[in-house]
N, C-alpha and C positions, 0 to 999 in steps of 0.2 A: 179802902185806899183811894184816896184820891185821884181823878184822870184827867190827862191831857187829849183834846182830839189832833195837835201835831207837835213834831220835835220840838226843837228848841230851834231857834234864827241863830243870825251870827249877831246879831244885839243882845240877845240874851247871854253867849258867850264874854262879850265884852266888857255887860255890864258885871259881868260874875268875876270876870278878873280884875275889871277895876273895883267894886267889893271889899274884894281880899284885900284892900292895901298894895298893888302893885300899880308900880308906876308906867304907865305907857306909852311910849313917844309921841311926838305927833304924828301922825301921818304912817298907824301900822296900820295894816290890813288886814283885817278878820272877815274878809270876804271870801268865803269857801270853810272856814273852820269848822259850822254846825254840820255841815255832808260829810268833814272826816271824823266828827266824833258819832256821826248816824255809821257811816260804813263800818267806821272801828267795832260800836257793838254789834251788830247785826254778823260781822266776821266773827266776833268773839262768841256771840252766843250763838251761832250753826243757824238764825231763824233768820232767814232771807227773802220777803221783810219781814220786818217785825210787826211792824206796824200795817194792820189788813192792807189789800190792793182797793181801791177805790173803784176798780170796774174788772168785769171778768176777765181772768185769763187762762189761756189751754194749759192744761199739766199733761203730758206725755208720757204713758207708763208702755213696757210691757206687760204681757198682762202674770196674771200671780199663777207660782209654779214653775215648772218645767213639762215640754213634752218627752216624753224618756224615748222619742221614734225620728226626733228633726234630725235633721242633715243638716251641716254643715252649711252648704247653698241653698237649704230652705230655713232660715231662722225663727220657726215656730214657737210660742212660748204657750204659755196657760196651764190649767189642771186644778191648781192650788184654789184658794180659798180667799186667802184675806193676804190681803196689796198691804205692804208698808210704806206709806209716803215718803218720809225723811224728809217731812217738813210739814210745818202749820196749813190747817186749811180749817177758815171758820164758815165757809158759804158753799152748797153746791147747786148749780145752775143745773146742770145736765149731766152722765158720763154717759159716752158711747164706744160701743165695742165693735172692732169690725165695721165703720161706719155706720151704724145704728143704735138711736139712740134705746138705751134701755131702760125700763121702770123704774119710777123710785123704791118700787114695794120689792125688790129682786135686790138692794145691796141695803147696808146698816153700817152709818158712819160709826167708828168708832172709838175714844172710848167712848160707851152711851152718856159718863154724866159729864163730858166737857163743858157744854155747857153751865151746868152747874157751878162747876171752879172752873169757871172763869179763863178756859184751855181748849186751845184749838185740837180739831179732830186730826189723829194721826193714825189710821188706818182708816180700812175698807173692808168692808164683808159681805162677800157674795156668795147669795144663798146657793147658789149651783156653780160648778164647775167652767171656763170657758177656754175654748184654744184659737187661737191667731197668730197673724204674723207680728213680730217685734215690732212696739212701737203705737200696736193697734185699739191699747184707752186713753181716749182720752175724753179727760176731766175739764168740765167748764166751772170753773169757780173763783173764789176769791180766798186766797193763801196770806198768811200773817198769823200773829201769836194773840194778837189781841183787835179787837174793834176800835177800842182808845187807848192809847199810853200810861202804863199805871205812873205814880209819881216816882218813885225811886228810877224805874226805867228813864224818864226825863231828865231826871238828874243824873243818872249815869254818864246820856250820855252829852251830858253840856259837863260835866265834869272832864269825861274823856278830849272834846275837845277843846275845852279852858287848859288842861293838861298839855297836850302838843302845839298850844297857840303859845304858851309861861315857855317851852324850850326855845322857842323861837326869841322869846324878848328875853332870852337869857344873854344871847349877840350883841344889846344893848341896854340893859338896864340894870339899876345896883338893889341890890335889895337890904332892907332893915330887917332884924328882930324883930316878929310879931307873931302874929295867934291869924289863923282863917278858919272859918264857921261853917259848916255846913248841916243844918239839921241840929241835931242834940251833943254833936262831935266839932271840940273843937284841938285844931292842931295848931304847936308850935311853930316857926318856922325859921328857925339858928341862921338859914346857909341858904344859898342862892340856890344852892344843887340840891334841894330838898324842895322846892317848888312844882306842884304837880304829884310828888310823893303821896299824899293826903290823898289827893284826886283821885288820884290807879289806885290806891286800897279799897275806897268806896266802891269803884265802879267796878271791881274785882268781885266782889262780894254782891254786888247787882249781878253781874254774868252769870255768878256761878247759879241764882236763883234761878232763872230764865235758860240757861241753858239747855239745847234741844238734848231730849235723852226718848228711847223709845217705848213708849205706853202702853202697855198690856192690855186686854179688855176689860 
C-alpha cells in the first residue's frame, strides 16, 4: 500500500470538498480543518500519535507487576516481567529503571514480528523482574503506529476533516443531486443532509482497521 510522510493539509481538504462538487462560498475558512481530522482519527483509533514522533519522547510507567507487601504510603510496584504499553512504540533509545539505564539485552520488544508486519511494538518483556517506586520506569523513544502514513489512513483523515467542514457549509450552501467518488466507491448524494455520510462511513471502516488492540507475544 502506498504511504505518505505527512497528514493532509488544509488545502487538501478544501480541494477534496470542491472536487466533490460542493460550492464553497467566498471567504469560507478552512484553517485548522486538517488538524480537526487528525484529532478525530487519532481519538477514534486510540493511537496518539498515529504517525511516529519526530523526536524522542519520555514515557513514564509503573514497573510491571505488583509488590505484595507494599504499603499505601510507600507506593512500590514491580515483580512482573511483561509491561503492556497501551500505545504503539516504534523505536526505543533507552529504558531507565530507578534512574539507571538498563542494558538492551535485559528486555525484548513484543510482538517480535511487529516490524515485519509494519506494526508497532505494544509490550516489553523483561528478562528479570524489577521493583521500585511507581513511575520509576522511563522509556525514551518514539511512539506512534507507523513511520509513514498508510494511504487509507491519509484518506480517512481527509474524509473526517471534510465531513466536519461540510456540516459547517450546510449553513450557507445549496446542494443539488450529484455523486461523490472515493477510490472505487461512488456515493449518490440526493439531499444536503447526506453531505459527509459517505465520508464518515469510509473513515469508520479505516478506523476499525487501525483501532488500538492488545497484541499478544
